[in-house]
Backbone as CSV, one residue per row, in Angstrom:
resi,resn,N_x,N_y,N_z,CA_x,CA_y,CA_z,C_x,C_y,C_z
1,MET,0.818,-1.179,0.000,0.000,0.000,0.000,0.873,1.258,0.000
2,PRO,1.793,1.366,-0.938,2.687,2.521,-0.947,1.924,3.820,-1.150
3,ASP,2.413,4.859,-0.497,1.853,6.206,-0.606,0.409,6.320,-0.129
4,THR,-0.069,5.359,0.623,-1.410,5.430,1.188,-1.300,5.930,2.618
5,HIS,-2.112,6.879,2.948,-2.158,7.355,4.330,-2.959,6.347,5.144
6,ILE,-2.443,6.025,6.309,-3.048,5.002,7.154,-3.510,5.637,8.454
7,ALA,-4.720,5.297,8.860,-5.254,5.793,10.126,-5.643,4.615,10.998
8,LEU,-5.036,4.516,12.165,-5.470,3.558,13.179,-6.410,4.316,14.097
9,VAL,-7.689,3.972,14.053,-8.679,4.665,14.873,-9.111,3.719,15.985
10,THR,-8.721,4.050,17.203,-9.109,3.215,18.333,-10.558,3.525,18.701
11,GLY,-11.253,2.515,19.161,-12.648,2.694,19.533,-13.520,3.025,18.333
12,ALA,-13.219,2.402,17.190,-13.870,2.755,15.930,-15.142,1.972,15.649
13,THR,-15.620,1.211,16.613,-16.790,0.365,16.346,-18.110,1.030,16.708
14,ALA,-18.068,2.206,17.308,-19.315,2.870,17.700,-19.070,4.354,17.926
15,GLY,-20.152,5.099,17.925,-20.113,6.500,18.307,-19.179,7.353,17.484
16,LEU,-18.497,8.252,18.184,-17.613,9.200,17.518,-16.421,8.511,16.860
17,GLY,-15.916,7.445,17.477,-14.809,6.707,16.871,-15.187,6.150,15.508
18,ARG,-16.393,5.619,15.397,-16.902,5.101,14.124,-17.017,6.232,13.105
19,ALA,-17.559,7.353,13.537,-17.716,8.506,12.645,-16.355,9.001,12.153
20,VAL,-15.363,9.019,13.033,-14.016,9.440,12.644,-13.438,8.463,11.622
21,ALA,-13.597,7.163,11.861,-13.080,6.152,10.932,-13.699,6.324,9.552
22,ILE,-15.009,6.524,9.503,-15.703,6.692,8.227,-15.253,7.977,7.539
23,ALA,-15.123,9.050,8.305,-14.699,10.335,7.730,-13.281,10.257,7.163
24,LEU,-12.392,9.590,7.862,-11.021,9.460,7.358,-10.987,8.606,6.097
25,ALA,-11.792,7.556,6.055,-11.872,6.716,4.858,-12.410,7.526,3.678
26,GLU,-13.398,8.366,3.942,-13.949,9.215,2.884,-12.911,10.187,2.332
27,ARG,-11.912,10.487,3.131,-10.841,11.397,2.715,-9.659,10.645,2.095
28,GLY,-9.862,9.353,1.848,-8.869,8.571,1.129,-7.868,7.816,1.966
29,MET,-8.028,7.822,3.272,-7.101,7.078,4.121,-7.523,5.615,4.202
30,HIS,-6.525,4.744,4.354,-6.790,3.341,4.667,-6.961,3.292,6.180
31,VAL,-8.116,2.821,6.642,-8.443,2.875,8.057,-8.302,1.506,8.698
32,LEU,-7.558,1.470,9.786,-7.476,0.286,10.631,-8.530,0.479,11.712
33,VAL,-9.601,-0.265,11.586,-10.747,-0.129,12.476,-10.490,-0.965,13.720
34,HIS,-10.175,-0.286,14.816,-9.870,-0.974,16.064,-11.135,-1.133,16.907
35,GLY,-11.209,-2.266,17.562,-12.262,-2.516,18.531,-11.976,-3.807,19.259
36,ARG,-12.881,-4.168,20.152,-12.752,-5.435,20.878,-13.665,-6.494,20.304
37,ASP,-14.718,-6.071,19.604,-15.731,-6.986,19.088,-15.550,-7.134,17.579
38,ALA,-15.226,-8.352,17.142,-14.935,-8.601,15.723,-16.122,-8.291,14.820
39,ALA,-17.319,-8.644,15.252,-18.502,-8.416,14.411,-18.774,-6.926,14.230
40,ARG,-18.653,-6.166,15.296,-18.886,-4.718,15.201,-17.816,-4.054,14.342
41,ALA,-16.566,-4.474,14.505,-15.487,-3.903,13.691,-15.686,-4.255,12.221
42,ALA,-16.085,-5.493,11.964,-16.324,-5.925,10.580,-17.464,-5.128,9.943
43,ALA,-18.472,-4.786,10.721,-19.581,-3.993,10.197,-19.112,-2.612,9.755
44,VAL,-18.205,-2.008,10.510,-17.661,-0.699,10.136,-16.827,-0.829,8.867
45,VAL,-15.993,-1.855,8.793,-15.178,-2.083,7.595,-16.081,-2.277,6.380
46,THR,-17.122,-3.066,6.527,-18.061,-3.296,5.422,-18.680,-1.985,4.961
47,GLN,-19.088,-1.153,5.890,-19.678,0.140,5.539,-18.676,1.000,4.775
48,ILE,-17.435,1.028,5.225,-16.397,1.828,4.566,-16.130,1.308,3.160
49,VAL,-15.975,-0.001,3.028,-15.664,-0.604,1.729,-16.826,-0.407,0.747
50,LYS,-18.058,-0.569,1.218,-19.227,-0.366,0.349,-19.311,1.074,-0.153
51,SER,-18.731,1.997,0.605,-18.731,3.403,0.208,-17.519,3.758,-0.644
52,GLY,-16.732,2.740,-0.998,-15.569,2.969,-1.847,-14.272,3.204,-1.107
53,GLY,-14.285,3.040,0.201,-13.089,3.253,1.003,-12.292,1.983,1.211
54,SER,-11.242,2.120,1.981,-10.333,1.012,2.262,-10.173,0.896,3.772
55,ALA,-10.386,-0.310,4.295,-10.305,-0.498,5.743,-10.065,-1.956,6.071
56,GLU,-9.602,-2.181,7.287,-9.441,-3.531,7.806,-9.630,-3.503,9.313
57,VAL,-9.910,-4.671,9.861,-10.148,-4.822,11.297,-8.832,-5.095,12.013
58,VAL,-8.644,-4.444,13.156,-7.572,-4.796,14.098,-8.221,-4.870,15.481
59,LEU,-8.054,-6.005,16.129,-8.715,-6.230,17.410,-7.723,-6.198,18.561
60,ALA,-8.142,-5.587,19.642,-7.365,-5.591,20.877,-8.203,-4.934,21.964
61,ASP,-8.005,-5.391,23.182,-8.602,-4.736,24.334,-7.516,-3.846,24.926
62,LEU,-7.636,-2.542,24.724,-6.588,-1.625,25.168,-6.538,-1.462,26.684
63,ALA,-7.454,-2.107,27.393,-7.343,-2.152,28.842,-6.249,-3.121,29.261
64,SER,-5.804,-3.954,28.314,-4.719,-4.893,28.557,-3.446,-4.336,27.932
65,LEU,-2.458,-4.058,28.759,-1.194,-3.530,28.245,-0.556,-4.517,27.277
66,GLU,-0.674,-5.806,27.547,-0.127,-6.829,26.658,-0.788,-6.761,25.279
67,GLN,-2.124,-6.654,25.250,-2.817,-6.568,23.968,-2.505,-5.264,23.242
68,ALA,-2.364,-4.177,23.990,-2.008,-2.896,23.367,-0.633,-2.993,22.714
69,ARG,0.299,-3.634,23.389,1.646,-3.806,22.812,1.598,-4.687,21.574
70,LYS,0.832,-5.772,21.630,0.711,-6.653,20.461,0.091,-5.915,19.289
71,LEU,-0.920,-5.096,19.557,-1.542,-4.307,18.500,-0.528,-3.352,17.884
72,ALA,0.224,-2.673,18.722,1.230,-1.735,18.223,2.264,-2.452,17.365
73,ASP,2.722,-3.592,17.827,3.715,-4.355,17.063,3.136,-4.842,15.743
74,GLN,1.876,-5.325,15.762,1.215,-5.809,14.553,1.080,-4.684,13.529
75,VAL,0.569,-3.554,13.966,0.351,-2.429,13.050,1.679,-1.932,12.505
76,ASN,2.655,-1.835,13.364,3.968,-1.366,12.928,4.584,-2.327,11.915
77,ALA,4.463,-3.620,12.159,5.048,-4.619,11.251,4.326,-4.655,9.906
78,GLU,3.012,-4.548,9.929,2.233,-4.689,8.704,2.085,-3.397,7.912
79,HIS,2.259,-2.247,8.561,1.954,-0.992,7.885,3.058,0.041,7.962
80,HIS,4.178,-0.312,8.543,5.265,0.659,8.654,5.892,0.891,7.288
81,SER,5.913,2.131,6.881,6.508,2.504,5.600,6.921,3.956,5.686
82,SER,8.068,4.269,5.118,8.522,5.656,5.148,7.630,6.547,4.306
83,SER,6.813,5.946,3.434,5.953,6.754,2.573,4.517,6.836,3.084
84,ALA,4.259,6.304,4.254,2.886,6.307,4.766,2.809,7.053,6.086
85,ASP,1.791,7.888,6.231,1.495,8.498,7.524,0.782,7.450,8.346
86,GLN,1.155,7.350,9.594,0.473,6.421,10.482,-0.127,7.251,11.595
87,VAL,-1.409,7.219,11.695,-2.141,8.100,12.576,-2.858,7.292,13.627
88,VAL,-2.735,7.720,14.866,-3.507,7.107,15.937,-4.473,8.157,16.447
89,VAL,-5.741,7.867,16.391,-6.741,8.734,16.984,-7.134,8.050,18.281
90,ARG,-6.367,8.301,19.325,-6.586,7.640,20.619,-7.892,8.085,21.224
91,SER,-8.128,9.369,21.176,-9.392,9.902,21.640,-10.133,10.405,20.423
92,PRO,-11.349,9.948,20.183,-12.083,10.440,19.018,-12.216,11.947,18.997
93,ALA,-12.063,12.603,20.142,-12.133,14.063,20.164,-10.907,14.692,19.518
94,ALA,-9.840,13.914,19.364,-8.615,14.428,18.745,-8.721,14.237,17.243
95,LEU,-9.347,15.166,16.574,-9.639,15.004,15.159,-8.517,15.466,14.253
96,CYS,-7.407,15.921,14.799,-6.290,16.393,13.982,-5.246,15.294,13.879
97,PRO,-5.108,14.659,12.688,-4.114,13.595,12.533,-2.698,14.122,12.734
98,LEU,-1.867,13.324,13.349,-0.472,13.658,13.586,0.407,12.616,12.923
99,ARG,1.548,13.030,12.402,2.501,12.079,11.838,3.307,11.515,13.008
100,ILE,3.118,10.240,13.272,3.751,9.619,14.427,4.104,8.179,14.121
101,GLY,4.947,7.598,14.945,5.247,6.177,14.867,4.206,5.427,15.677
102,VAL,3.534,4.502,15.056,2.410,3.820,15.695,2.830,3.100,16.960
103,ALA,3.842,2.284,16.887,4.202,1.454,18.041,4.521,2.307,19.259
104,ASP,5.323,3.341,19.084,5.696,4.175,20.218,4.501,4.896,20.805
105,ARG,3.635,5.413,19.959,2.494,6.181,20.438,1.467,5.290,21.145
106,VAL,1.182,4.121,20.596,0.226,3.224,21.245,0.780,2.773,22.590
107,ARG,2.062,2.452,22.626,2.663,2.050,23.906,2.588,3.182,24.927
108,GLU,2.855,4.405,24.467,2.794,5.555,25.371,1.390,5.715,25.936
109,ARG,0.391,5.629,25.074,-0.990,5.787,25.524,-1.406,4.635,26.428
110,ALA,-0.984,3.433,26.085,-1.316,2.285,26.924,-0.705,2.458,28.306
111,SER,0.514,2.962,28.341,1.181,3.197,29.617,0.416,4.225,30.434
112,GLU,-0.023,5.307,29.779,-0.792,6.330,30.481,-2.112,5.771,31.000
113,THR,-2.740,4.924,30.194,-4.020,4.352,30.596,-3.851,3.499,31.835
114,HIS,-2.761,2.755,31.917,-2.555,1.834,33.031,-1.847,2.456,34.219
115,GLN,-0.982,3.450,33.960,-0.131,3.944,35.041,-0.283,5.426,35.319
116,GLY,-0.958,6.137,34.461,-1.125,7.571,34.642,-0.177,8.357,33.755
117,PRO,-0.521,9.604,33.420,0.307,10.434,32.542,1.709,10.627,33.090
118,GLY,2.670,10.670,32.177,4.051,10.930,32.540,4.802,9.732,33.067
119,THR,4.157,8.592,33.132,4.809,7.382,33.613,5.468,6.681,32.432
120,PRO,6.763,6.434,32.485,7.420,5.758,31.362,6.836,4.364,31.144
121,GLY,6.754,3.951,29.875,6.261,2.602,29.550,7.210,1.536,30.015
122,GLN,6.716,0.338,30.119,7.559,-0.770,30.568,8.185,-1.454,29.392
């Protein structure tokens, strides 16, 4: 997927996260639809693809630091490219995409979720 902008949208199976995932897909980004429920995530991917967008499911429970790390490693391994923006919308309220490294950012957020802001990751 060279030169494709990639968006990892956490909590993309419902509410504002879903709306953000759909909006980013409409703007031409390949969306990694994150959630805990495979059926709900697949429904969002189906909606995006039927509308002409590009998306795939990535599952993880971000309440688990182990699963958050596995998700970060998976996304980084499968989508890391110097020609692709990798965007994490950790909070659906953060609607401004940032150019960041997925693995480091997901680990940082997972660490904050489990240990509080400013706590170094393990």
